[in-house]
N, C-alpha and C positions, 0 to 999 in steps of 0.2 A: 639582448641587453638594452639596445636603443629603444625598442618598443616598450619594455618594462619601465624604462626611465621616463618615456613620454607619458605613459599611463599614470605614473606616480606624480608627475608634474601637473597633469590635468586634474587629478584628485585634489592636489594642493590648491590649485587655482579655484576649483569649485568651493573648497572649504573656506578660502579667503573671501570669495564672493559672498558666501552665506554670512560671514562675520561682518563684512562691510555693510551689507544690506541691513543686518540686524542692528548695528551700531548707529546707522543713519536714521533709524526710526526713533521718534521721540516717545518711546514707551519703556517701562521698566524692563531691565535685562531678564529678570526672572520670568516675566510674562512672555517675552519674545522667545526665550529658550524653550519654554513649554510648547509654544506654537510650532517651533522647528521640530521638536520631538514628535508631536502629534502628526505633523505632515509626513515625517519619515515612516510612521506606522501606517498612515493612510495610503501612502504610495508603495507600501510593502518593501521599502528599503530596509526596514527593520521588521522582519516577519515574525508571526506568532511562534513562540517557543525558542526564538533565537536569543543569544546573549548579546547585549549591547556593549559598546566600548566602556572601558573603566572610567571612573570619575576623573582620574589624572589625564586620560586621553581626551575626554570631553573638554576639560579645562584648557588643554593645549590647543585643541582645534578651534574653540570658540572664544578663547582669550577671556574667560570669565573665572571668577573665584570658585574654589571648591564649595564654599558655603552656598553660593547661588545654585550650583549643580545639585547639591544634596537636597536643597529645599524643593527644587523642581522634581527630582526623582521621588521624594517623599509624597509630594502632591499627586503625582500621577500614579503612584502605588496605591494611595488611598482611593483613587478613582477607578482602580482596577486594570490600568494599562500595563503596569510592571509588577513583577514579584521578585523579591530579593531572596537569594539562597545563600546562607552563611558559608563563607569561604569559596563560593563559586561565582558570585557576581549577580547582576541584574538581568532579568529575562522578560521578554515581551509577552504579555497576556492580553486578553480582551475582556472588557467589563461585561458583567451580566446585564441583560436588557430586560427591563420590567416595564410593561405598558398596560394601561387599561384598554381592553379590547371590547368591541361591541358585540362580538360573538366568539365562541371557542375555536381554537385551532382544530381543523378537521383534515386528516390525511386523505380520507376518502373523497371529500369535496375538492381538495387540491388536485388529486389525480384525475377526477372527472373533468375539471377545467382544462387539463392538459390533454384530454382525449384518451386517457389511459384507463383501463379497467382495474379498479383497486381490489385487492384481496389480502387475506392474512393467513399465515400458517402457524398454528399453535405448536410451540416447541416443548415447553414445560408447563405442567399443570399439577399443582400439589397444594394440600392444606398444611399450613404452618402455624406455629404459635408466635404471637407478637413478642418481640424482644424490646429492649429499652430504646434502641435506635428507631424502630418502626413506631413505637409508642410516641416518640417525640415528633415524628412526621405526621401522624394521623390523629393523635389525641386519644387513642385507645389505651386500654390497660394492658400491661405485660401479661402474657398468657392468653389473651383473647385470640380467637381463631381468625385467620385470613386465608384467602386463596392467593397463591403466588403463581402468576401467569407470565410467560414470555412468548412473544410472537414475532415473526418476520412480517414486515409490511411490504407488499408487492404492488408495483404499478406495471400492468401488463405482465411480461415475463421477467422483469428486472427487480432486484432487491433494492428498496429505498431506505429501509430502516429496521431497527430492532427495538422492541418495546417491552418494558417490564411493568406489570401492574400488580397492585395489592388491593384486594377487594375484601371488605369485612364479611366474614362467612354468615353472620347472623341476618344479613339483609337478602341473601340469595339462596339460602338453604342448601340443598344437595345439588348445586350447580355442577354440570359436567363439562369436560373438555369438548365433547361432541356438540353440545349446545352452542358453545362459543364458536367452534369451527363452522357450524352451519348458519348461525344467526348473527354472529358478531358479538363483541363483548357488551357494548352499551345496550343493544336490543335485548340481549339475554338478561342483563340486570333489570331492564324494564319489565320483561315478561315474568321474572321471578319476584320482583318487589313492587312494581308499579311506579318506581322512582325514575325520574329523568333529571339529569344534571342541570341545575339552573344557576349555579354560581361556581366559579373556578378561579384559582390563582395560577398563572402560567409564567414561567421564567424561561427565557431563551438565552442561550450562551454558546459561543464557539469553544470547543475543547478539542484536545488531541485524543484520538480513539485508543482505548486500552486494548490489549492483545486479545482477550476473550471475546470482545464485541467485534473486533476487526475480522476475526475468523468467520463469524456469521455474515458480516456485510461484504466479505470478499475484497477487503482492502488491506492496506498495510498498517501495522501498529503505528500510532501517532499521526496518521493522516487526519486532516481536519474534518470534523463532523459538527452538526448542530445538535445540541442537547436541549430538550424541552422537558421541563419538570412541571407537573400539574397536580394540584390538590383540588378535587371536585366534590361538591356538595349538592344535595337535593333536598329542598324544603328544610334547610338548616342542618341536615344530617350528612355526615361524611360518607361518601360512597366509593372513592377511589384515590389512591396515590399512584402516579404513573411517571415513568421516565422513558422518553423516546430518544433514540440515537439515530439521527438521519444522515445519510451519506452526503458530504459536502459537495461532491462532484455531480450529483444528480438532483439535489434538492436545494 
């Protein structure tokens, strides 16, 4: 009982200290409160996927108005740090990271830098018809043919990632699973079409792993992973839409 009371008093003192430090600064409350929230996320006091305190609790802790709290939450939600779920509260997320890179992300190159032998295992390989969703991602017409390929990405004997690729069938002809397994995906595309990716848009974001992907990666559902989404073109022509799911504990 005494230890619980001491812990509660310590938390209260720390909260009051935050408030005093915040109020002593000659800066707008909204700005200061936003910095406190960002610091909590940075230090993982508020972890990704966790629900943060309610608006009322925040108002009481930091002695600020509900209007101020709401404006800060809205601002951070727009920036991608929070997401609100109707009737459930506000949860921590992480913003997507978009950057102009001077070269493409390469799993094989990263593994070699770590002294590991990179390899891939083709899990699924089939020809599919483009639906409205894929058309939106690739600019193709609904009904166009694509190769749908899923692979495990290995570094040495360990699984590092799970990758899904969509390749327009008209640029690679009768490409086979065996060719990809032997030569790799991009080298197979080159051998089949003469095309080498020279332009790509890549988006990196931290996400919680869905159940079906977790089973392949050997981790638990909702464990943190790095999701990399890439649209690749060669000589102005679209050649691949790819989603890579990388294990957060190894990558």
